[in-house]
C-alpha positions as CSV (number, residue, x, y, z in Angstrom):
1,X,115.4,70.3,133.9
2,X,114.2,67.7,131.6
3,X,115.1,64.5,129.7
4,X,115.0,63.5,126.0
5,X,115.8,60.1,124.7
6,X,117.9,59.7,121.5
7,X,114.8,59.1,119.2
8,X,113.4,62.5,120.0
9,X,116.8,64.4,118.8
10,X,116.3,66.2,115.4
11,X,119.3,68.0,114.0
12,X,119.2,70.7,116.8
13,X,120.9,70.0,120.1
14,X,120.5,73.1,121.9
15,X,118.2,72.7,125.1
16,X,115.9,75.6,124.2
17,X,114.8,74.0,121.1
18,X,113.5,71.0,123.1
19,X,111.8,72.8,126.0
20,X,108.7,70.9,127.1
21,X,106.4,73.8,126.2
22,X,107.7,73.8,122.6
23,X,107.4,69.9,122.2
24,X,103.7,70.4,123.7
25,X,102.9,73.1,121.0
26,X,104.4,70.8,118.2
27,X,102.2,67.9,119.3
28,X,99.0,69.9,119.5
29,X,99.9,71.0,115.7
30,X,100.5,67.5,114.5
31,X,97.2,66.5,116.1
32,X,95.2,68.9,113.5
33,X,92.1,67.4,111.9
34,X,93.3,69.4,108.8
35,X,96.1,68.2,106.4
36,X,99.4,69.8,107.5
37,X,101.6,71.0,104.6
38,X,105.4,72.8,104.7
39,X,105.3,76.3,103.8
40,X,107.8,75.3,101.1
41,X,104.9,72.8,99.6
42,X,102.4,75.7,99.4
43,X,104.8,78.2,97.7
44,X,106.5,78.7,94.6
45,X,109.2,81.3,95.7
46,X,110.8,82.0,98.9
47,X,113.3,84.7,98.7
48,X,114.8,87.7,100.9
49,X,115.2,91.2,99.6
50,X,118.6,93.3,99.4
51,X,120.4,95.8,101.7
52,X,120.7,99.6,100.4
53,X,121.0,102.7,102.3
54,X,120.8,104.9,98.9
55,X,117.5,106.7,100.1
56,X,116.0,109.1,98.0
57,X,112.8,111.6,98.7
58,X,110.5,109.6,96.1
59,X,110.6,106.7,94.1
60,X,110.2,102.8,94.7
61,X,108.8,102.0,98.4
62,X,111.4,100.1,100.3
63,X,109.9,98.3,102.8
64,X,112.0,97.1,106.1
65,X,111.2,95.2,109.2
66,X,109.8,98.3,110.7
67,X,107.3,98.5,108.0
68,X,106.1,95.0,108.1
69,X,104.0,94.3,111.4
70,X,102.1,91.3,112.3
71,X,98.7,91.5,110.4
72,X,99.4,94.7,108.5
73,X,101.9,97.4,107.1
74,X,103.2,100.6,108.6
75,X,104.2,102.9,106.1
76,X,104.7,106.3,108.2
77,X,108.3,106.0,108.0
78,X,108.9,104.1,104.7
79,X,112.0,104.9,102.7
80,X,112.4,105.0,98.9
81,X,114.8,104.0,96.4
82,X,115.8,104.7,92.7
83,X,114.7,102.0,90.2
84,X,117.6,99.5,89.7
85,X,117.6,96.1,87.6
86,X,117.7,93.9,90.7
87,X,114.4,95.0,92.2
88,X,112.5,92.9,89.4
89,X,112.6,89.7,91.5
90,X,111.6,91.2,94.8
91,X,108.9,93.6,93.7
92,X,105.8,92.6,95.6
93,X,102.7,91.1,94.0
94,X,99.2,90.0,95.1
95,X,99.1,86.5,96.6
96,X,102.6,87.4,98.4
97,X,103.3,86.7,101.8
98,X,105.9,88.8,103.7
99,X,107.8,87.5,106.9
100,X,110.4,89.2,108.9
101,X,113.7,87.3,109.4
102,X,115.6,89.3,111.7
103,X,115.1,91.5,114.9
104,X,111.5,91.4,115.2
105,X,111.1,88.1,113.4
106,X,108.0,86.3,112.5
107,X,105.9,89.1,111.5
108,X,103.8,87.9,108.7
109,X,101.5,89.8,106.5
110,X,99.7,89.3,103.0
111,X,100.8,91.6,100.3
112,X,97.7,94.2,99.8
113,X,97.3,96.7,96.9
114,X,98.9,99.5,98.8
115,X,102.3,98.0,98.8
116,X,102.1,96.6,95.0
117,X,105.5,97.5,93.2
118,X,107.2,97.9,96.6
119,X,110.6,96.2,97.3
120,X,111.8,94.5,100.3
121,X,115.3,94.6,102.5
122,X,117.3,91.3,103.2
123,X,115.8,91.2,106.6
124,X,112.1,90.4,105.0
125,X,111.2,87.3,103.2
126,X,108.9,87.2,100.2
127,X,106.8,84.2,99.8
128,X,104.9,83.6,96.6
129,X,101.7,81.3,97.7
130,X,100.3,78.8,95.3
131,X,96.3,79.2,94.5
132,X,95.2,76.3,97.0
133,X,95.6,78.8,99.9
134,X,94.4,82.2,100.7
135,X,97.3,84.3,101.7
136,X,95.2,86.2,104.4
137,X,94.4,82.9,106.0
138,X,98.4,82.0,105.9
139,X,99.0,85.5,107.5
140,X,96.6,84.8,110.2
141,X,97.9,81.4,111.2
142,X,101.2,82.5,111.3
143,X,100.4,85.2,113.7
144,X,98.6,83.1,116.0
145,X,100.3,82.5,119.1
146,X,100.8,79.0,118.5
147,X,102.9,79.8,115.4
148,X,104.7,82.5,117.3
149,X,105.9,80.0,119.7
150,X,106.9,77.7,116.9
151,X,109.2,80.8,115.2
152,X,110.7,81.4,119.0
153,X,111.6,77.8,118.9
154,X,113.2,77.6,115.4
155,X,115.1,81.0,115.6
156,X,119.0,81.3,115.5
157,X,120.9,83.4,117.8
158,X,120.3,84.5,121.5
159,X,120.9,88.2,121.7
160,X,119.3,89.2,118.4
161,X,117.0,86.1,117.0
162,X,116.7,85.4,113.4
163,X,115.2,82.7,111.4
164,X,116.6,81.2,108.2
165,X,115.1,80.3,104.8
166,X,115.8,76.5,105.3
167,X,113.8,76.4,108.6
168,X,111.1,78.6,107.2
169,X,110.5,76.3,104.5
170,X,109.5,73.7,106.9
171,X,106.9,75.3,109.0
172,X,103.7,73.5,109.1
173,X,100.5,75.1,108.0
174,X,96.9,73.4,108.7
175,X,95.5,73.7,105.4
176,X,91.6,73.3,105.3
177,X,89.7,73.6,102.3
178,X,89.2,77.1,100.4
179,X,85.9,77.7,102.1
180,X,86.9,77.1,105.7
181,X,89.9,79.1,105.1
182,X,87.7,81.8,103.7
183,X,85.3,81.6,106.6
184,X,88.2,82.0,109.2
185,X,89.3,84.8,107.4
186,X,86.0,86.4,107.7
187,X,85.6,85.9,111.3
188,X,89.2,87.4,111.7
189,X,88.3,90.6,109.7
190,X,85.0,91.2,111.7
191,X,87.2,90.5,115.3
192,X,89.9,93.1,113.6
193,X,87.2,95.7,113.0
194,X,85.7,95.6,116.5
195,X,89.5,95.8,117.6
196,X,90.2,99.1,115.8
197,X,86.8,100.6,116.9
198,X,88.2,99.8,120.6
199,X,91.5,101.3,119.8
200,X,89.8,104.5,118.6
201,X,88.1,104.8,122.1
202,X,91.2,104.1,123.9
203,X,92.8,106.7,122.0
204,X,90.1,109.1,122.7
205,X,90.8,108.4,126.5
206,X,94.6,108.8,126.0
207,X,94.4,112.0,124.6
208,X,92.2,113.2,127.6
209,X,94.9,112.1,130.3
210,X,96.5,115.3,130.4
211,X,93.7,116.8,131.8
212,X,93.4,114.3,134.5
213,X,96.7,114.2,135.4
214,X,97.0,117.9,136.0
215,X,93.9,117.9,138.0
216,X,95.2,115.0,140.3
217,X,98.3,117.1,140.6
218,X,96.5,120.0,141.4
219,X,98.0,122.0,138.5
220,X,96.1,124.6,136.7
221,X,97.9,125.7,133.8
222,X,97.4,129.3,132.2
223,X,95.5,129.6,128.8
224,X,97.6,130.6,125.9
225,X,96.6,133.6,123.9
226,X,96.6,132.8,120.2
227,X,97.6,136.5,119.2
228,X,98.1,138.3,122.3
229,X,99.9,141.5,122.4
230,X,102.3,140.1,125.2
231,X,103.3,137.3,122.4
232,X,104.5,139.7,120.3
233,X,106.0,142.6,122.6
234,X,107.0,142.1,126.0
235,X,110.1,142.6,128.2
236,X,112.1,141.0,130.8
237,X,114.4,142.9,133.6
238,X,117.9,141.7,134.1
239,X,117.0,140.1,137.5
240,X,114.3,137.6,135.4
241,X,117.3,136.5,133.1
242,X,119.0,133.1,134.1
243,X,120.3,130.2,132.5
244,X,122.0,131.9,129.7
245,X,119.1,132.2,127.4
246,X,118.4,135.5,125.8
247,X,116.0,134.4,123.0
248,X,112.7,135.8,122.8
249,X,110.8,132.5,122.4
250,X,112.2,131.1,125.9
251,X,111.2,134.3,127.7
252,X,107.5,134.5,126.4
253,X,105.3,135.6,129.4
254,X,103.2,132.4,128.7
255,X,105.8,130.2,129.4
256,X,106.8,132.2,132.4
257,X,103.1,132.0,133.6
258,X,103.5,128.1,132.6
259,X,106.7,127.7,134.8
260,X,105.2,129.4,137.7
261,X,101.9,127.1,137.7
262,X,104.1,124.1,138.0
263,X,106.3,125.6,140.6
264,X,103.5,126.4,142.8
265,X,102.5,123.0,143.3
266,X,105.2,120.4,145.0
267,X,107.6,119.5,142.6
268,X,111.2,118.8,142.0
269,X,113.8,119.2,139.1
270,X,114.4,116.0,136.9
271,X,118.1,115.7,138.1
272,X,116.8,115.5,141.8
273,X,114.6,112.2,140.9
274,X,116.8,110.6,138.1
275,X,120.4,109.9,137.2
276,X,121.4,110.8,133.5
277,X,122.9,107.7,131.9
278,X,126.4,107.8,130.3
279,X,126.5,104.2,130.0
280,X,128.2,103.7,126.5
281,X,129.3,100.6,124.3
282,X,131.4,99.7,121.3
283,X,129.2,98.6,118.5
284,X,131.5,95.8,117.4
285,X,131.6,94.2,120.9
286,X,128.7,92.3,121.0
287,X,127.4,92.0,117.3
288,X,129.0,90.5,114.2
289,X,127.2,92.2,111.4
290,X,124.2,94.4,112.6
291,X,122.7,95.7,115.8
292,X,119.4,96.6,117.3
293,X,119.0,100.6,117.1
294,X,115.9,102.5,118.6
295,X,114.8,105.2,116.2
296,X,112.9,108.2,117.8
297,X,110.6,108.0,114.7
298,X,109.5,104.5,115.9
299,X,108.1,105.7,119.2
300,X,104.3,106.2,119.3
301,X,103.6,109.7,120.4
302,X,100.5,108.9,122.4
303,X,101.7,105.7,124.1
304,X,105.3,106.3,124.3
305,X,105.4,102.7,123.1
306,X,108.4,101.4,121.2
307,X,106.8,100.1,118.2
308,X,109.9,98.8,116.4
309,X,113.5,98.2,117.0
310,X,115.5,98.8,113.8
311,X,118.3,96.2,112.6
312,X,121.2,98.3,111.5
313,X,124.5,97.2,109.7
314,X,127.4,98.1,112.0
315,X,129.2,99.7,109.1
316,X,126.4,102.2,108.6
317,X,125.8,102.9,112.1
318,X,125.1,106.4,113.2
319,X,128.0,107.6,115.3
320,X,125.4,108.5,118.0
321,X,124.4,105.3,118.3
322,X,126.2,104.2,121.6
323,X,123.8,104.6,124.6
324,X,123.0,101.4,126.1
325,X,119.1,101.0,126.9
326,X,118.2,99.2,130.4
327,X,114.7,98.3,131.5
328,X,112.7,101.0,133.0
329,X,115.0,103.8,131.8
330,X,113.2,107.0,130.2
331,X,114.1,108.0,126.9
332,X,113.6,111.6,125.7
333,X,114.0,112.9,122.2
334,X,117.0,115.5,122.1
335,X,115.6,116.5,118.9
336,X,112.1,118.2,118.5
337,X,111.4,117.2,122.3
338,X,108.1,119.1,122.1
339,X,106.7,116.2,119.9
340,X,106.6,114.1,123.0
341,X,108.7,111.1,121.8
């Protein structure tokens, strides 16, 4: 519970906006020793892209929320569209800054050469910055914990937040001289390079986790022969046939030895330790225009982390997108499950 006097009320009347934590952050920003400028005063253009689902195999890269990360681009699942007249105003240029507006809102990244000529969806803002600021510096500031708290404060919507163009234009940016901005950029780049080196080390550790887990569980898996005779010619007797599977791949001797290795250790079937969810929903019950959707391609195969939740228009929602996800659920891809998603 907290109190506000009438003089503190702006044009927002929701209590979340006036949480003491947010007011304290606002006060800290206001006390900056550098001049504070609103985003609209350091930019010449602030627009969003357009919606389409007419994707093709190659063409103009079409960047969506899942491609615009904080401090970088993720292009592994980028979509492509055919050249059309309406892309001219949203074709990316150097000195542009992109900010996601819906779902994972507030991700900011400066345009680099690898995405020049790309276009953006309506869920991403394109901001053309003036020459008195360094795009990378503005990106760094907007991705700080402080600025992200500001985005959290100004968001609209409870279930799936988004930020509007009008409130984004009034975001405050501390603007030191260009030399100081460049110093901050260089400091960040050095720290980021160190971070990437540590991530590579962590990845190596994660890749070795299989051996550790198997050792702790006392499971010794058989070695798979690359081109063994029993991979090409083998037989199964009738007593071994179960589960209604008769395809040769399923009956490979290696898989039979694999199952035996696991079964020789204390184990249970998945159905003994888990309930398979059948909880579904009507896509139109909770959302008006679009809804959050987890795509298998957005799952990091090494860590299992869901990297991005897509924002999908209800009218284009896949018919299968009806399962509700709850905290502590385990998701397993039914398509190509051997990928480990």
